[in-house]
PAVO-650478 format. One record per atom (N, C-alpha, C, O, CB): x, y, z; residue in one letter. Coordinates in nm, 3 decimals, decimal comma, always signed. Glycine has a CB too. Layout:
<nodes>
+---------+---------+---------+------+
:      xx :      yy :      zz : kemi :
+---------+---------+---------+------+
:       X :       Y :       Z :    a :
...
+---------+---------+---------+------+
</nodes>
This chain:
<nodes>
+---------+---------+---------+------+
:      xx :      yy :      zz : kemi :
+---------+---------+---------+------+
:  +1,756 :  -0,097 :  +1,188 :    m :
:  +1,779 :  -0,162 :  +1,060 :    m :
:  +1,930 :  -0,169 :  +1,038 :    m :
:  +2,001 :  -0,069 :  +1,050 :    m :
:  +1,706 :  -0,085 :  +0,944 :    m :
:  +1,977 :  -0,287 :  +1,007 :    s :
:  +2,121 :  -0,304 :  +0,984 :    s :
:  +2,159 :  -0,244 :  +0,849 :    s :
:  +2,073 :  -0,212 :  +0,767 :    s :
:  +2,160 :  -0,455 :  +0,989 :    s :
:  +2,289 :  -0,228 :  +0,826 :    a :
:  +2,338 :  -0,176 :  +0,699 :    a :
:  +2,294 :  -0,267 :  +0,584 :    a :
:  +2,257 :  -0,218 :  +0,477 :    a :
:  +2,492 :  -0,162 :  +0,701 :    a :
:  +2,298 :  -0,397 :  +0,606 :    r :
:  +2,256 :  -0,492 :  +0,502 :    r :
:  +2,107 :  -0,478 :  +0,472 :    r :
:  +2,067 :  -0,475 :  +0,356 :    r :
:  +2,288 :  -0,637 :  +0,545 :    r :
:  +2,025 :  -0,469 :  +0,577 :    e :
:  +1,882 :  -0,452 :  +0,559 :    e :
:  +1,852 :  -0,320 :  +0,486 :    e :
:  +1,764 :  -0,314 :  +0,400 :    e :
:  +1,810 :  -0,455 :  +0,695 :    e :
:  +1,926 :  -0,217 :  +0,522 :    h :
:  +1,908 :  -0,087 :  +0,458 :    h :
:  +1,939 :  -0,097 :  +0,309 :    h :
:  +1,864 :  -0,046 :  +0,226 :    h :
:  +1,998 :  +0,019 :  +0,524 :    h :
:  +2,048 :  -0,162 :  +0,273 :    a :
:  +2,086 :  -0,179 :  +0,133 :    a :
:  +1,981 :  -0,260 :  +0,057 :    a :
:  +1,947 :  -0,227 :  -0,056 :    a :
:  +2,224 :  -0,247 :  +0,122 :    a :
:  +1,931 :  -0,365 :  +0,119 :    e :
:  +1,827 :  -0,447 :  +0,056 :    e :
:  +1,700 :  -0,366 :  +0,033 :    e :
:  +1,636 :  -0,377 :  -0,071 :    e :
:  +1,797 :  -0,571 :  +0,142 :    e :
:  +1,665 :  -0,285 :  +0,133 :    f :
:  +1,545 :  -0,202 :  +0,121 :    f :
:  +1,562 :  -0,102 :  +0,007 :    f :
:  +1,470 :  -0,086 :  -0,074 :    f :
:  +1,518 :  -0,127 :  +0,254 :    f :
:  +1,676 :  -0,035 :  +0,000 :    e :
:  +1,698 :  +0,064 :  -0,106 :    e :
:  +1,708 :  +0,000 :  -0,244 :    e :
:  +1,684 :  +0,066 :  -0,344 :    e :
:  +1,825 :  +0,143 :  -0,077 :    e :
:  +1,743 :  -0,128 :  -0,250 :    a :
:  +1,751 :  -0,198 :  -0,379 :    a :
:  +1,611 :  -0,228 :  -0,435 :    a :
:  +1,597 :  -0,252 :  -0,555 :    a :
:  +1,831 :  -0,328 :  -0,364 :    a :
:  +1,510 :  -0,228 :  -0,350 :    d :
:  +1,373 :  -0,255 :  -0,393 :    d :
:  +1,325 :  -0,137 :  -0,477 :    d :
:  +1,336 :  -0,022 :  -0,435 :    d :
:  +1,279 :  -0,279 :  -0,271 :    d :
:  +1,271 :  -0,165 :  -0,596 :    c :
:  +1,227 :  -0,057 :  -0,685 :    c :
:  +1,115 :  +0,027 :  -0,625 :    c :
:  +1,091 :  +0,139 :  -0,671 :    c :
:  +1,181 :  -0,115 :  -0,818 :    c :
:  +1,047 :  -0,023 :  -0,524 :    d :
:  +0,936 :  +0,050 :  -0,462 :    d :
:  +0,975 :  +0,116 :  -0,329 :    d :
:  +0,887 :  +0,160 :  -0,255 :    d :
:  +0,821 :  -0,043 :  -0,439 :    d :
:  +1,104 :  +0,123 :  -0,300 :    h :
:  +1,142 :  +0,174 :  -0,167 :    h :
:  +1,102 :  +0,320 :  -0,148 :    h :
:  +1,064 :  +0,358 :  -0,037 :    h :
:  +1,292 :  +0,159 :  -0,146 :    h :
:  +1,111 :  +0,402 :  -0,252 :    e :
:  +1,072 :  +0,543 :  -0,237 :    e :
:  +0,922 :  +0,555 :  -0,206 :    e :
:  +0,883 :  +0,640 :  -0,125 :    e :
:  +1,107 :  +0,622 :  -0,364 :    e :
:  +0,841 :  +0,473 :  -0,269 :    a :
:  +0,697 :  +0,475 :  -0,243 :    a :
:  +0,670 :  +0,430 :  -0,099 :    a :
:  +0,581 :  +0,484 :  -0,033 :    a :
:  +0,622 :  +0,384 :  -0,343 :    a :
:  +0,745 :  +0,331 :  -0,053 :    a :
:  +0,726 :  +0,282 :  +0,084 :    a :
:  +0,761 :  +0,390 :  +0,185 :    a :
:  +0,691 :  +0,406 :  +0,286 :    a :
:  +0,813 :  +0,157 :  +0,109 :    a :
:  +0,867 :  +0,465 :  +0,160 :    v :
:  +0,906 :  +0,574 :  +0,250 :    v :
:  +0,800 :  +0,684 :  +0,248 :    v :
:  +0,763 :  +0,737 :  +0,353 :    v :
:  +1,045 :  +0,632 :  +0,210 :    v :
:  +0,752 :  +0,718 :  +0,129 :    a :
:  +0,648 :  +0,822 :  +0,118 :    a :
:  +0,522 :  +0,780 :  +0,193 :    a :
:  +0,461 :  +0,861 :  +0,263 :    a :
:  +0,614 :  +0,850 :  -0,029 :    a :
:  +0,484 :  +0,653 :  +0,179 :    l :
:  +0,367 :  +0,603 :  +0,250 :    l :
:  +0,387 :  +0,610 :  +0,401 :    l :
:  +0,297 :  +0,650 :  +0,474 :    l :
:  +0,336 :  +0,459 :  +0,208 :    l :
:  +0,504 :  +0,572 :  +0,446 :    r :
:  +0,533 :  +0,576 :  +0,590 :    r :
:  +0,526 :  +0,719 :  +0,643 :    r :
:  +0,471 :  +0,743 :  +0,750 :    r :
:  +0,671 :  +0,516 :  +0,620 :    r :
:  +0,583 :  +0,813 :  +0,567 :    r :
:  +0,580 :  +0,953 :  +0,610 :    r :
:  +0,437 :  +1,006 :  +0,614 :    r :
:  +0,399 :  +1,077 :  +0,706 :    r :
:  +0,666 :  +1,040 :  +0,518 :    r :
:  +0,358 :  +0,971 :  +0,512 :    a :
:  +0,218 :  +1,015 :  +0,510 :    a :
:  +0,142 :  +0,955 :  +0,627 :    a :
:  +0,060 :  +1,022 :  +0,690 :    a :
:  +0,151 :  +0,976 :  +0,377 :    a :
:  +0,168 :  +0,828 :  +0,656 :    d :
:  +0,103 :  +0,761 :  +0,768 :    d :
:  +0,140 :  +0,828 :  +0,900 :    d :
:  +0,054 :  +0,853 :  +0,984 :    d :
:  +0,140 :  +0,612 :  +0,771 :    d :
:  +0,268 :  +0,856 :  +0,918 :    d :
:  +0,313 :  +0,922 :  +1,041 :    d :
:  +0,252 :  +1,061 :  +1,054 :    d :
:  +0,210 :  +1,102 :  +1,163 :    d :
:  +0,466 :  +0,931 :  +1,045 :    d :
:  +0,246 :  +1,135 :  +0,942 :    a :
:  +0,190 :  +1,270 :  +0,946 :    a :
:  +0,042 :  +1,266 :  +0,979 :    a :
:  -0,012 :  +1,361 :  +1,037 :    a :
:  +0,213 :  +1,341 :  +0,812 :    a :
:  -0,024 :  +1,159 :  +0,942 :    g :
:  -0,167 :  +1,147 :  +0,969 :    g :
:  -0,200 :  +1,117 :  +1,114 :    g :
:  -0,317 :  +1,113 :  +1,151 :    g :
:  -0,223 :  +1,040 :  +0,883 :    g :
:  -0,099 :  +1,098 :  +1,194 :    k :
:  -0,121 :  +1,065 :  +1,335 :    k :
:  -0,111 :  +1,187 :  +1,427 :    k :
:  -0,108 :  +1,172 :  +1,549 :    k :
:  -0,022 :  +0,961 :  +1,380 :    k :
:  -0,106 :  +1,306 :  +1,369 :    v :
:  -0,097 :  +1,427 :  +1,449 :    v :
:  -0,237 :  +1,466 :  +1,495 :    v :
:  -0,323 :  +1,497 :  +1,413 :    v :
:  -0,031 :  +1,543 :  +1,369 :    v :
:  -0,259 :  +1,464 :  +1,625 :    a :
:  -0,390 :  +1,498 :  +1,680 :    a :
:  -0,430 :  +1,640 :  +1,642 :    a :
:  -0,351 :  +1,733 :  +1,657 :    a :
:  -0,391 :  +1,482 :  +1,834 :    a :
:  -0,553 :  +1,654 :  +1,592 :    g :
:  -0,605 :  +1,785 :  +1,558 :    g :
:  -0,563 :  +1,838 :  +1,422 :    g :
:  -0,604 :  +1,947 :  +1,383 :    g :
:  -0,564 :  +1,881 :  +1,661 :    g :
:  -0,481 :  +1,763 :  +1,350 :    l :
:  -0,436 :  +1,807 :  +1,218 :    l :
:  -0,551 :  +1,801 :  +1,118 :    l :
:  -0,618 :  +1,698 :  +1,107 :    l :
:  -0,318 :  +1,721 :  +1,168 :    l :
:  -0,574 :  +1,910 :  +1,047 :    g :
:  -0,679 :  +1,910 :  +0,944 :    g :
:  -0,631 :  +1,833 :  +0,822 :    g :
:  -0,515 :  +1,844 :  +0,782 :    g :
:  -0,717 :  +2,056 :  +0,905 :    g :
:  -0,719 :  +1,756 :  +0,764 :    v :
:  -0,683 :  +1,676 :  +0,646 :    v :
:  -0,783 :  +1,700 :  +0,534 :    v :
:  -0,899 :  +1,736 :  +0,558 :    v :
:  -0,677 :  +1,525 :  +0,680 :    v :
:  -0,735 :  +1,680 :  +0,412 :    a :
:  -0,823 :  +1,695 :  +0,296 :    a :
:  -0,920 :  +1,577 :  +0,290 :    a :
:  -0,895 :  +1,471 :  +0,348 :    a :
:  -0,740 :  +1,704 :  +0,165 :    a :
:  -1,029 :  +1,598 :  +0,220 :    a :
:  -1,128 :  +1,491 :  +0,203 :    a :
:  -1,067 :  +1,375 :  +0,127 :    a :
:  -0,976 :  +1,393 :  +0,046 :    a :
:  -1,253 :  +1,544 :  +0,129 :    a :
:  -1,116 :  +1,256 :  +0,154 :    l :
:  -1,066 :  +1,135 :  +0,089 :    l :
:  -1,069 :  +1,148 :  -0,063 :    l :
:  -0,978 :  +1,101 :  -0,131 :    l :
:  -1,148 :  +1,014 :  +0,132 :    l :
:  -1,173 :  +1,210 :  -0,117 :    e :
:  -1,187 :  +1,227 :  -0,261 :    e :
:  -1,067 :  +1,301 :  -0,321 :    e :
:  -1,032 :  +1,277 :  -0,437 :    e :
:  -1,316 :  +1,304 :  -0,293 :    e :
:  -1,003 :  +1,387 :  -0,246 :    s :
:  -0,889 :  +1,463 :  -0,299 :    s :
:  -0,770 :  +1,372 :  -0,330 :    s :
:  -0,679 :  +1,412 :  -0,403 :    s :
:  -0,846 :  +1,570 :  -0,199 :    s :
:  -0,769 :  +1,251 :  -0,276 :    w :
:  -0,659 :  +1,156 :  -0,301 :    w :
:  -0,681 :  +1,073 :  -0,428 :    w :
:  -0,591 :  +0,999 :  -0,468 :    w :
:  -0,644 :  +1,062 :  -0,181 :    w :
:  -0,798 :  +1,083 :  -0,490 :    r :
:  -0,827 :  +1,002 :  -0,609 :    r :
:  -0,720 :  +1,017 :  -0,719 :    r :
:  -0,675 :  +0,915 :  -0,771 :    r :
:  -0,964 :  +1,040 :  -0,666 :    r :
:  -0,677 :  +1,138 :  -0,755 :    p :
:  -0,575 :  +1,149 :  -0,860 :    p :
:  -0,443 :  +1,082 :  -0,820 :    p :
:  -0,376 :  +1,022 :  -0,904 :    p :
:  -0,549 :  +1,295 :  -0,891 :    p :
:  -0,407 :  +1,092 :  -0,694 :    v :
:  -0,284 :  +1,028 :  -0,647 :    v :
:  -0,297 :  +0,877 :  -0,656 :    v :
:  -0,206 :  +0,809 :  -0,704 :    v :
:  -0,252 :  +1,070 :  -0,502 :    v :
:  -0,411 :  +0,824 :  -0,611 :    m :
:  -0,431 :  +0,679 :  -0,615 :    m :
:  -0,432 :  +0,628 :  -0,759 :    m :
:  -0,377 :  +0,521 :  -0,787 :    m :
:  -0,563 :  +0,641 :  -0,546 :    m :
:  -0,492 :  +0,702 :  -0,849 :    r :
:  -0,492 :  +0,662 :  -0,990 :    r :
:  -0,350 :  +0,661 :  -1,047 :    r :
:  -0,312 :  +0,568 :  -1,119 :    r :
:  -0,581 :  +0,755 :  -1,074 :    r :
:  -0,273 :  +0,765 :  -1,014 :    r :
:  -0,135 :  +0,773 :  -1,064 :    r :
:  -0,050 :  +0,659 :  -1,010 :    r :
:  +0,026 :  +0,597 :  -1,084 :    r :
:  -0,072 :  +0,908 :  -1,025 :    r :
:  -0,063 :  +0,630 :  -0,882 :    v :
:  +0,014 :  +0,522 :  -0,820 :    v :
:  -0,027 :  +0,387 :  -0,879 :    v :
:  +0,058 :  +0,304 :  -0,909 :    v :
:  -0,005 :  +0,521 :  -0,667 :    v :
:  -0,158 :  +0,366 :  -0,896 :    a :
:  -0,205 :  +0,240 :  -0,954 :    a :
:  -0,158 :  +0,224 :  -1,097 :    a :
:  -0,117 :  +0,115 :  -1,137 :    a :
:  -0,359 :  +0,233 :  -0,948 :    a :
:  -0,163 :  +0,331 :  -1,175 :    a :
:  -0,119 :  +0,323 :  -1,315 :    a :
:  +0,031 :  +0,292 :  -1,322 :    a :
:  +0,074 :  +0,214 :  -1,407 :    a :
:  -0,149 :  +0,456 :  -1,389 :    a :
:  +0,109 :  +0,350 :  -1,235 :    e :
:  +0,253 :  +0,323 :  -1,232 :    e :
:  +0,279 :  +0,178 :  -1,192 :    e :
:  +0,369 :  +0,114 :  -1,248 :    e :
:  +0,324 :  +0,419 :  -1,135 :    e :
:  +0,203 :  +0,126 :  -1,098 :    a :
:  +0,220 :  -0,013 :  -1,056 :    a :
:  +0,186 :  -0,107 :  -1,171 :    a :
:  +0,255 :  -0,207 :  -1,193 :    a :
:  +0,131 :  -0,045 :  -0,934 :    a :
:  +0,082 :  -0,077 :  -1,244 :    v :
:  +0,045 :  -0,160 :  -1,360 :    v :
:  +0,155 :  -0,154 :  -1,465 :    v :
:  +0,193 :  -0,257 :  -1,521 :    v :
:  -0,090 :  -0,113 :  -1,420 :    v :
:  +0,206 :  -0,034 :  -1,493 :    r :
:  +0,313 :  -0,019 :  -1,592 :    r :
:  +0,436 :  -0,098 :  -1,553 :    r :
:  +0,497 :  -0,166 :  -1,636 :    r :
:  +0,349 :  +0,128 :  -1,610 :    r :
:  +0,474 :  -0,090 :  -1,425 :    r :
:  +0,592 :  -0,165 :  -1,379 :    r :
:  +0,571 :  -0,315 :  -1,393 :    r :
:  +0,661 :  -0,388 :  -1,434 :    r :
:  +0,623 :  -0,131 :  -1,232 :    r :
:  +0,452 :  -0,361 :  -1,359 :    e :
:  +0,423 :  -0,504 :  -1,369 :    e :
:  +0,424 :  -0,548 :  -1,515 :    e :
:  +0,475 :  -0,656 :  -1,546 :    e :
:  +0,286 :  -0,537 :  -1,305 :    e :
:  +0,368 :  -0,468 :  -1,603 :    q :
:  +0,371 :  -0,501 :  -1,746 :    q :
:  +0,514 :  -0,505 :  -1,798 :    q :
:  +0,550 :  -0,594 :  -1,875 :    q :
:  +0,288 :  -0,399 :  -1,827 :    q :
:  +0,596 :  -0,409 :  -1,756 :    d :
:  +0,738 :  -0,409 :  -1,795 :    d :
:  +0,808 :  -0,533 :  -1,744 :    d :
:  +0,886 :  -0,596 :  -1,815 :    d :
:  +0,808 :  -0,283 :  -1,742 :    d :
:  +0,780 :  -0,568 :  -1,619 :    r :
:  +0,843 :  -0,686 :  -1,559 :    r :
:  +0,802 :  -0,812 :  -1,634 :    r :
:  +0,885 :  -0,899 :  -1,661 :    r :
:  +0,805 :  -0,698 :  -1,410 :    r :
:  +0,674 :  -0,822 :  -1,666 :    m :
:  +0,625 :  -0,940 :  -1,736 :    m :
:  +0,683 :  -0,948 :  -1,877 :    m :
:  +0,720 :  -1,057 :  -1,921 :    m :
:  +0,472 :  -0,939 :  -1,742 :    m :
:  +0,693 :  -0,837 :  -1,947 :    s :
:  +0,747 :  -0,842 :  -2,082 :    s :
:  +0,896 :  -0,873 :  -2,079 :    s :
:  +0,946 :  -0,940 :  -2,170 :    s :
:  +0,722 :  -0,709 :  -2,155 :    s :
:  +0,966 :  -0,827 :  -1,978 :    t :
:  +1,108 :  -0,858 :  -1,964 :    t :
:  +1,128 :  -1,005 :  -1,934 :    t :
:  +1,217 :  -1,069 :  -1,990 :    t :
:  +1,173 :  -0,771 :  -1,855 :    t :
:  +1,045 :  -1,061 :  -1,845 :    s :
:  +1,060 :  -1,202 :  -1,810 :    s :
:  +1,024 :  -1,292 :  -1,928 :    s :
:  +1,084 :  -1,398 :  -1,945 :    s :
:  +0,973 :  -1,237 :  -1,688 :    s :
:  +0,925 :  -1,251 :  -2,010 :    r :
:  +0,890 :  -1,329 :  -2,129 :    r :
:  +1,000 :  -1,325 :  -2,233 :    r :
:  +1,026 :  -1,425 :  -2,300 :    r :
:  +0,760 :  -1,278 :  -2,190 :    r :
:  +1,066 :  -1,210 :  -2,247 :    s :
:  +1,170 :  -1,197 :  -2,349 :    s :
:  +1,294 :  -1,278 :  -2,309 :    s :
:  +1,377 :  -1,310 :  -2,395 :    s :
:  +1,208 :  -1,047 :  -2,370 :    s :
:  +1,308 :  -1,310 :  -2,182 :    r :
:  +1,421 :  -1,390 :  -2,136 :    r :
:  +1,390 :  -1,539 :  -2,131 :    r :
:  +1,479 :  -1,620 :  -2,107 :    r :
:  +1,464 :  -1,344 :  -2,000 :    r :
:  +1,265 :  -1,575 :  -2,154 :    a :
:  +1,225 :  -1,717 :  -2,149 :    a :
:  +1,295 :  -1,795 :  -2,260 :    a :
:  +1,307 :  -1,746 :  -2,373 :    a :
:  +1,070 :  -1,731 :  -2,161 :    a :
:  +1,340 :  -1,915 :  -2,230 :    p :
:  +1,406 :  -1,995 :  -2,332 :    p :
:  +1,307 :  -2,035 :  -2,441 :    p :
:  +1,189 :  -2,059 :  -2,414 :    p :
:  +1,470 :  -2,120 :  -2,271 :    p :
:  +1,356 :  -2,041 :  -2,562 :    l :
:  +1,272 :  -2,085 :  -2,674 :    l :
:  +1,252 :  -2,235 :  -2,667 :    l :
:  +1,344 :  -2,310 :  -2,633 :    l :
:  +1,335 :  -2,046 :  -2,808 :    l :
:  +1,132 :  -2,277 :  -2,700 :    t :
:  +1,104 :  -2,422 :  -2,703 :    t :
:  +1,085 :  -2,464 :  -2,846 :    t :
:  +1,037 :  -2,387 :  -2,930 :    t :
:  +0,979 :  -2,459 :  -2,619 :    t :
:  +1,121 :  -2,587 :  -2,873 :    e :
:  +1,106 :  -2,639 :  -3,010 :    e :
:  +0,964 :  -2,687 :  -3,029 :    e :
:  +0,903 :  -2,744 :  -2,937 :    e :
:  +1,206 :  -2,753 :  -3,038 :    e :
:  +0,910 :  -2,664 :  -3,148 :    s :
:  +0,773 :  -2,708 :  -3,178 :    s :
:  +0,775 :  -2,841 :  -3,249 :    s :
:  +0,669 :  -2,894 :  -3,282 :    s :
:  +0,699 :  -2,604 :  -3,263 :    s :
+---------+---------+---------+------+
</nodes>
């Protein structure tokens, strides 16, 4: 990854989540490693989904507040 690509990646608001996902994915490739049941990830998935919804709502409200006013 070039320095420019690295800077662009870090500028993405979701870059920390992407790194965490990559690390979890890599850790899951260890042969013989014991893992928790899928159900144990439910709270994490709910938290991540709720945060994604909140970010999208924030983004949408910010974009609406910047929209030009139209005359009626």
